[in-house]
C-alpha positions in Angstrom: -11.9 -49.8 -61.6 -11.9 -48.6 -58.0 -15.5 -49.6 -57.6 -14.6 -53.2 -58.3 -11.9 -53.4 -55.6 -12.9 -55.3 -52.5 -13.0 -53.1 -49.5 -10.7 -54.1 -46.7 -12.4 -55.4 -43.6 -11.5 -53.2 -40.6 -12.0 -54.9 -37.3 -13.3 -52.7 -34.5 -13.3 -53.4 -30.7 -16.6 -54.6 -29.4 -16.0 -53.1 -25.9 -13.8 -50.7 -23.9 -12.3 -53.7 -22.2 -11.4 -55.4 -25.4 -9.9 -52.2 -26.8 -7.8 -51.8 -23.6 -6.5 -55.4 -23.7 -5.9 -55.8 -27.5 -5.0 -52.4 -28.7 -4.1 -50.0 -25.9 -2.4 -52.5 -23.6 0.3 -53.3 -26.0 1.4 -49.6 -26.4 4.0 -47.8 -24.2 3.0 -44.9 -22.0 5.4 -42.0 -21.2 5.1 -42.6 -17.4 4.0 -45.3 -15.0 0.8 -43.6 -13.8 -1.3 -40.5 -14.6 -2.8 -38.6 -11.7 -4.7 -35.4 -11.3 -3.4 -32.7 -9.1 -5.7 -34.2 -6.4 -4.1 -37.6 -6.7 -6.9 -39.1 -8.8 -5.9 -41.9 -11.1 -6.7 -40.9 -14.7 -8.1 -43.5 -17.1 -6.7 -43.7 -20.6 -10.2 -43.6 -22.1 -13.8 -43.2 -21.0 -16.7 -44.7 -23.0 -20.4 -45.1 -22.3 -19.6 -48.4 -20.5 -17.8 -46.3 -17.9 -20.9 -44.4 -16.9 -22.7 -47.4 -15.3 -26.2 -46.7 -16.4 -26.0 -42.9 -16.6 -29.4 -41.3 -16.2 -29.7 -38.2 -18.3 -32.6 -36.5 -16.6 -31.6 -37.3 -13.0 -27.9 -36.6 -13.3 -27.6 -34.1 -16.1 -30.8 -32.6 -17.4 -31.0 -29.2 -19.0 -29.4 -25.8 -18.1 -31.6 -23.8 -15.7 -33.5 -26.9 -14.5 -33.0 -29.1 -11.4 -30.5 -30.4 -10.6 -28.6 -27.6 -12.4 -25.6 -29.7 -13.3 -25.4 -27.9 -16.6 -25.8 -24.4 -15.1 -28.2 -22.3 -13.0 -29.5 -20.3 -16.0 -31.1 -21.6 -19.2 -29.1 -19.3 -21.4 -25.9 -19.1 -19.3 -23.3 -17.0 -21.0 -25.3 -16.7 -24.2 -27.7 -14.5 -22.2 -25.3 -12.8 -19.9 -21.5 -13.0 -19.4 -20.1 -13.6 -16.0 -19.2 -10.6 -13.8 -15.6 -9.8 -14.3 -14.5 -8.8 -10.8 -10.8 -8.2 -10.3 -9.7 -8.2 -6.6 -8.2 -4.9 -5.7 -7.1 -3.1 -2.5 -3.9 -1.5 -1.2 -2.7 1.5 0.7 -5.1 4.2 1.7 -8.8 4.3 0.6 -7.8 6.9 -2.0 -5.2 4.5 -3.5 -7.8 1.8 -3.9 -10.5 4.1 -5.1 -8.2 5.1 -8.0 -7.6 1.4 -8.8 -11.3 0.7 -8.8 -11.9 3.5 -11.3 -9.0 2.3 -13.4 -10.5 -1.1 -13.6 -14.0 0.2 -14.4 -12.6 2.3 -17.1 -11.0 -0.8 -18.7 -14.2 -2.9 -18.8 -14.4 -4.5 -15.3 -18.1 -5.1 -14.5 -18.0 -5.4 -10.7 -15.8 -4.3 -7.8 -14.0 -6.7 -5.4 -12.3 -5.3 -2.3 -9.2 -6.6 -0.6 -8.7 -5.4 3.0 -5.4 -5.2 4.9 -4.5 -7.5 7.7 -5.3 -5.1 10.6 -8.8 -4.7 9.1 -9.2 -8.4 8.7 -8.1 -9.1 12.3 -10.1 -6.3 14.0 -7.5 -3.6 14.6 -7.6 0.1 13.7 -4.7 1.6 11.7 -3.5 3.4 14.8 -3.3 0.3 17.0 0.2 -0.9 18.0 -0.9 -4.3 16.6 -1.1 -2.8 13.1 2.4 -1.5 12.8 4.0 -2.3 9.5 0.8 -3.9 8.1 -1.4 -0.9 7.3 -2.4 -1.0 3.7 0.3 -3.6 2.9 -1.9 -6.4 1.4 -5.2 -4.7 1.1 -6.9 -1.4 1.8 -6.9 0.0 5.3 -10.5 0.6 6.7 -10.9 1.7 10.3 -13.8 4.2 10.1 -16.9 5.2 8.1 -14.9 8.0 6.7 -12.5 5.5 5.2 -15.5 3.6 3.6 -16.9 6.9 2.2 -13.5 7.6 0.6 -13.1 4.1 -0.7 -16.3 4.4 -2.8 -16.1 8.2 -3.5 -17.5 8.9 -7.0 -18.8 5.3 -7.4 -22.6 4.8 -7.6 -23.4 2.0 -5.1 -26.8 1.4 -6.7 -25.2 1.0 -10.1 -22.1 -1.2 -9.5 -22.1 -4.5 -7.5 -19.5 -4.6 -4.8 -17.8 -7.6 -3.3 -15.9 -7.4 0.0 -13.5 -10.1 1.1 -13.7 -9.9 4.9 -14.8 -12.3 7.6 -14.4 -11.8 11.4 -15.0 -8.1 10.9 -17.6 -8.6 8.2 -20.4 -7.2 10.3 -18.5 -4.0 10.8 -17.6 -3.6 7.1 -21.2 -4.4 6.1 -22.5 -1.8 8.6 -20.1 0.8 7.3 -21.2 0.1 3.7 -24.9 0.3 4.6 -24.3 3.5 6.6 -22.5 5.1 3.7 -25.5 4.2 1.4 -27.9 5.6 4.0 -25.9 8.9 4.1 -26.3 9.1 0.3 -30.0 8.6 0.5 -30.0 5.1 -1.0 -32.6 2.5 -0.1 -30.8 -0.7 0.9 -33.0 -2.6 -1.6 -31.1 -1.0 -4.5 -27.7 -2.3 -3.3 -26.2 -5.4 -5.0 -23.0 -7.2 -4.2 -21.5 -9.8 -1.9 -19.7 -9.9 1.4 -17.6 -13.0 2.2 -18.6 -13.3 5.8 -17.6 -17.0 6.0 -16.1 -17.7 9.5 -16.1 -21.5 9.3 -13.5 -21.6 6.5 -11.4 -19.2 8.7 -11.2 -21.9 11.4 -10.5 -24.5 8.8 -8.0 -22.7 6.6 -7.3 -19.0 6.6 -6.9 -18.5 10.4 -8.2 -14.9 10.7 -10.6 -14.8 13.6 -11.5 -13.0 16.8 -14.0 -15.1 18.7 -14.7 -18.9 19.0 -16.7 -20.6 16.2 -20.2 -20.6 17.7 -20.5 -16.8 18.3 -18.7 -16.2 15.0 -21.2 -18.2 13.1 -24.0 -16.3 14.9 -22.6 -13.0 13.8 -22.3 -14.3 10.2 -25.9 -15.3 10.2 -26.9 -11.9 11.6 -25.9 -10.5 8.3 -27.8 -13.2 6.4 -30.9 -12.4 8.4 -30.6 -8.6 8.1 -30.0 -8.7 4.3 -32.9 -11.1 3.8 -35.2 -8.5 5.3 -33.6 -5.2 4.3 -31.2 -5.8 1.4 -32.6 -8.6 -0.7 -30.3 -8.0 -3.7 -27.2 -8.3 -1.6 -25.5 -11.7 -1.1 -24.9 -11.8 2.7 -22.4 -14.6 2.6 -19.9 -16.1 0.2 -19.3 -19.6 1.4 -15.7 -20.0 0.5 -13.8 -23.1 -0.7 -11.1 -20.8 -2.2 -9.0 -20.5 1.0 -9.6 -24.2 1.8 -8.0 -25.1 -1.5 -5.2 -22.6 -1.2 -4.3 -24.3 2.2 -3.6 -27.5 0.4 -7.0 -29.3 0.0 -7.8 -31.5 -2.9 -10.7 -30.7 -5.2 -12.9 -33.1 -3.4 -12.0 -31.8 0.0 -12.6 -28.2 -1.2 -16.0 -29.2 -2.5 -17.0 -31.3 0.6 -15.9 -28.8 3.3 -17.3 -25.8 1.5 -20.8 -27.4 1.1 -20.6 -28.7 4.7 -19.9 -25.1 5.8 -22.9 -24.0 3.8 -25.1 -26.6 5.5 -23.9 -25.4 8.9 -25.0 -21.8 8.1 -28.4 -23.1 6.8 -28.9 -25.1 10.0 -28.2 -22.0 12.2 -30.6 -19.8 10.2 -33.3 -22.4 10.2 -32.8 -22.9 14.0 -33.3 -19.2 14.6 -36.7 -19.5 12.9 -35.9 -18.3 9.3 -37.8 -19.9 6.4 -35.4 -21.7 4.0 -36.8 -19.9 1.0 -36.4 -16.5 2.7 -32.6 -16.6 2.6 -31.3 -19.5 0.6 -31.7 -17.8 -2.8 -29.0 -15.3 -1.7 -26.5 -17.7 -0.4 -23.5 -17.5 -2.7 -20.3 -19.5 -3.0 -16.6 -18.9 -3.9 -14.4 -21.6 -5.3 -10.8 -22.0 -6.4 -9.9 -22.8 -10.0 -6.7 -24.9 -10.0 -4.6 -26.3 -12.8 -6.3 -29.7 -13.5 -8.6 -28.5 -16.2 -11.3 -31.2 -16.3 -11.3 -31.8 -12.6 -12.2 -28.2 -11.9 -15.0 -28.2 -14.5 -16.4 -31.4 -12.9 -16.1 -29.9 -9.4 -18.4 -27.0 -10.4 -20.9 -29.3 -12.0 -21.0 -31.6 -8.9 -21.3 -28.6 -6.6 -24.5 -27.4 -8.3 -26.1 -30.9 -8.3 -25.2 -31.6 -4.7 -26.4 -28.2 -3.4 -29.7 -28.5 -5.3 -30.4 -31.9 -3.7 -29.5 -30.8 -0.2 -31.8 -27.8 -0.4 -34.7 -29.8 -1.8 -34.3 -33.1 0.1 -32.7 -32.1 3.4 -34.4 -28.7 4.0 -37.6 -29.0 1.9 -36.9 -25.8 -0.1 -39.8 -25.0 -2.4 -38.3 -22.3 -4.6 -36.0 -23.3 -7.4 -34.0 -20.2 -6.6 -33.1 -21.7 -3.2 -31.6 -24.8 -5.0 -29.4 -22.8 -7.4 -25.7 -22.7 -6.4 -24.4 -19.4 -7.7 -20.6 -19.0 -7.5 -17.8 -16.6 -7.8 -14.4 -18.2 -8.7 -10.8 -17.1 -8.5 -7.8 -18.6 -10.3 -5.5 -20.4 -8.0 -3.1 -18.1 -6.3 -1.2 -21.0 -4.9 -0.4 -22.2 -8.4 1.5 -19.0 -9.3 5.2 -19.1 -9.3 7.8 -16.5 -8.5 10.1 -18.3 -10.9 9.4 -17.3 -14.5 6.4 -15.3 -13.5 5.3 -14.6 -17.1 4.3 -18.3 -17.2 1.5 -17.4 -14.8 -0.4 -15.7 -17.7 -0.7 -19.2 -19.3 -1.8 -20.8 -16.0 -4.4 -18.2 -15.3 -5.8 -18.4 -18.9 -6.4 -22.2 -18.6 -7.9 -21.8 -15.1 -10.2 -19.0 -16.3 -11.3 -21.1 -19.2 -12.1 -24.0 -16.9 -14.2 -21.6 -14.7 -16.2 -20.4 -17.7 -16.8 -23.9 -19.0 -17.7 -24.9 -15.4 -20.5 -22.3 -15.4 -19.4 -19.7 -12.9 -21.4 -16.4 -12.4 -18.4 -14.2 -11.5 -14.6 -14.5 -11.9 -11.4 -13.0 -10.8 -8.2 -13.7 -12.7 -4.9 -13.4 -10.8 -2.1 -11.2 -12.1 1.2 -12.7 -13.1 3.1 -10.7 -10.5 1.1 -11.7 -7.4 3.7 -14.0 -5.9 6.0 -11.0 -5.8 3.7 -8.1 -4.7 0.3 -6.7 -5.0 -0.4 -6.4 -8.8 0.7 -3.5 -10.8 -1.8 -1.7 -13.1 -0.2 -3.3 -16.2 -0.4 -6.9 -14.8 -4.0 -6.5 -13.6 -5.0 -5.2 -17.0 -3.5 -8.3 -18.7 -5.5 -10.5 -16.1 -8.7 -8.6 -17.0 -8.0 -8.8 -20.7 -7.7 -12.6 -20.3 -11.3 -12.8 -19.3 -12.4 -10.5 -22.1 -10.5 -12.6 -24.7 -12.3 -15.7 -23.4 -15.6 -13.9 -23.5 -15.2 -12.2 -26.9 -12.8 -14.3 -29.0 -12.8 -17.9 -27.9 -16.3 -18.9 -28.9 -16.8 -21.0 -25.7 -19.7 -18.8 -24.6 -21.7 -19.4 -27.8 -23.0 -22.8 -26.7 -24.6 -23.5 -23.3 -22.5 -26.2 -21.4 -20.6 -27.4 -24.5 -18.9 -30.2 -22.4 -22.3 -31.7 -21.3 -22.4 -35.4 -22.3 -18.7 -35.8 -22.4 -18.1 -39.3 -21.2 -15.1 -38.3 -19.2 -16.6 -35.1 -17.7 -19.8 -36.9 -16.7 -17.9 -39.8 -15.1 -15.6 -37.4 -13.3 -18.5 -35.3 -12.0 -20.1 -38.5 -10.6 -16.9 -39.6 -8.9 -16.3 -36.2 -7.3 -19.8 -36.0 -6.1 -19.6 -39.5 -4.5 -16.3 -38.8 -2.8 -17.5 -35.4 -1.5 -20.7 -36.9 -0.2 -18.6 -39.5 1.7 -16.8 -36.6 3.5 -20.0 -34.9 4.3 -21.4 -38.1 5.8 -18.4 -38.2 8.1 -18.9 -34.6 9.1 -22.6 -35.3 9.8 -21.6 -38.2 11.9 -19.4 -35.9 14.0 -22.3 -33.6 14.6 -21.9 -31.1 11.8 -19.1 -28.8 10.8 -18.9 -26.9 14.1 -18.1 -30.1 15.9 -15.8 -31.2 13.1 -13.8 -28.0 13.4 -13.6 -28.4 17.2 -11.9 -31.8 16.8 -9.8 -30.6 13.9 -11.1 -33.1 11.3 -11.0 -30.8 8.2 -7.8 -29.2 9.3 -6.0 -32.6 9.6 -7.4 -33.8 6.2 -6.1 -30.6 4.5 -2.7 -30.8 6.2 -2.2 -34.4 5.0 -3.2 -33.5 1.4 -0.8 -30.5 1.4 2.0 -32.7 2.7 1.4 -35.4 0.1 1.3 -32.8 -2.7 4.6 -31.3 -1.6 6.2 -34.7 -1.6 5.0 -35.2 -5.2 6.6 -31.8 -6.2 9.8 -32.5 -4.3 10.1 -35.9 -6.1 9.2 -34.3 -9.4 6.3 -36.7 -9.8 4.3 -33.6 -10.3 5.9 -31.1 -12.6 5.8 -27.4 -12.2 7.2 -25.6 -15.2 10.0 -23.2 -14.2 10.2 -24.7 -10.7 11.1 -28.4 -10.9 11.0 -28.7 -14.7 12.4 -26.5 -17.4 14.0 -24.2 -14.8 16.8 -21.9 -15.7 19.3 -19.6 -14.0 17.9 -16.5 -15.8 15.8 -14.4 -13.5 12.8 -12.7 -15.2 12.7 -9.1 -14.1 9.2 -7.7 -14.1 7.8 -4.5 -12.5 6.3 -4.8 -9.0 4.1 -2.5 -6.9 5.7 -0.7 -4.0 3.6 0.5 -1.1 5.1 3.6 0.4 5.4 3.5 4.2 4.3 7.2 4.1 0.8 5.9 3.3 0.7 4.1 6.6 1.6 7.2 8.5 -1.0 9.2 6.7 -3.7 6.6 7.5 -2.7 6.5 11.2 -3.0 10.3 11.4 -6.4 10.2 9.6 -7.8 7.7 12.1 -6.5 9.7 15.1 -8.1 12.9 13.7 -11.4 11.1 13.1 -11.5 9.9 16.7 -10.7 13.3 18.0 -13.4 15.0 16.0 -16.4 12.7 16.8 -19.2 13.4 19.2 -17.9 11.4 22.2 -21.3 11.1 23.9 -23.1 9.7 20.8 -20.1 7.4 20.1 -20.2 5.9 23.6 -23.9 5.5 23.6 -23.9 3.8 20.2 -21.1 1.4 21.2 -23.0 0.5 24.4 -26.0 -0.5 22.2 -23.8 -2.8 20.2 -22.6 -4.4 23.5 -26.2 -4.8 24.6 -27.1 -6.6 21.3 -24.1 -8.9 21.7 -25.0 -9.8 25.3 -28.7 -10.3 24.7 -28.2 -12.4 21.5 -30.1 -9.9 19.3 -29.1 -9.3 15.7 -26.2 -6.8 16.0 -26.7 -5.2 12.5 -29.2 -2.4 13.4 -27.2 -1.2 16.4 -23.9 -1.6 14.4 -25.1 0.5 11.5 -26.0 3.3 13.9 -22.7 2.9 15.8 -20.4 3.2 12.9 -22.4 6.2 11.7 -21.9 7.8 15.1 -18.1 7.2 14.9 -17.5 3.7 16.3 -14.4 2.2 14.6 -13.7 -1.3 13.4 -11.2 -1.9 16.2 -13.6 -0.6 18.9 -16.4 -2.9 17.8 -13.9 -5.8 17.6 -12.9 -5.1 21.1 -16.5 -5.5 22.2 -16.6 -8.9 20.4 -13.4 -9.9 22.3 -14.9 -8.8 25.6 -18.4 -10.3 25.2 -17.6 -13.5 23.1 -14.0 -14.1 24.1 -11.1 -14.9 21.9 -10.2 -18.1 20.1 -7.0 -20.1 19.9 -6.5 -22.8 17.3 -6.5 -26.2 19.1 -3.6 -27.2 17.0 -1.5 -24.4 18.5 -2.2 -25.0 22.2 
């Protein structure tokens, strides 16, 4: 009888160390070492022993409660899905307006605006500096008429709008507010986000007009103005995305982004603002790279670190001030021109990591973005990727399903500790403004980018279709073509606008902007009136150049 048979005694390891030495250690691995994309050595197994006295309430807790490791809202995606916000912008304002409406018709829930290089650098479309770049990598915006056209037929009090623009963020924000005022909208009804993060420009993206100190002052002018007049609008999106795209590791992205945030908080507090009057509307923007668990842990560590900084360093009283709310974008730098259809798989995994990491807003890259701005077909697949995760995968049914994973919790702790070490170094230098002056974050990122490229060149890090599983067959996919005629049309539009404006009002309003800059006043009130009176983005930028001076990267001298 089976019941009479003696059961075999199965010996089990008494500890992780015993298992490693007696069971795992005798087995062969497929390569000598396993590292994350950020050069982090990966353990074969993580057990409770690896957590070193993990304290649930202090380090993890519950969603919607301090320190917000598990999410800033109690219900997270069970209560409300993240905002699906596809980045869009090319050609003329009319071209981008059509793309906005296309995306809204296909289920996008928020708009995200990409601007062309002249707009980002402070030049009008008719400037000689803009030749060949008008509308090429984003929409061309020189005047309030352009901004009106960009959002024609779109209810600004019904849709949240994100604008990715930095050294000319004050001008774009002023134009947006002026358009809303022309429509009779109260600024308190407006929701959205403007990037407005100048520190990461000096660290990574390199789009600037003036030196760091006046640039940070202008960024904080928007923060102060929105805190008083547009409380639903996020006046800054402190951005790690471009830091990561420049070659930073996950830890560097996290550390430098939070250090930038601390610098903005310091400036606002120094100008007399109460921390709880503006901190609830500070927002963040992170990259989502290929290493699935590392990215999830990064988001968790970011929330916990920011909550502690707000409470312990600045004495914030409101829990809303302690909540790190973030947009995320899948990693553009991970996309490959070789076998571009593979990018759909990469973006899907990155988007899933963002959702499991607890983001509030997400952009998924299109598979063709290494070749051109995305076509309608490619951007629809990118949007459908988010919708499939939301509606079909089941990952939104449980709040923080990875909470308590030995590996995820250990990784979160490690990333936090390493990021804090970087922030301590930045504090010792005198803060992020001083650190940028001496090139500290720039050098760290350059070294990390170099080391990563070495690992790709040696094939230690494999990229499918590039240094592994490559083939000679070129995948031919449709790409978006920007007609040069659109540049000519935009130049003529700007010239006609300048010829038709009331020159006396224009000059008077631009003089008021100059006075605000010279006196140290908040520029936003004068700027809203100026763009409404016909001042252009390039003209305001020229005032900044004259009053604040221009900046040259110390690494380029």
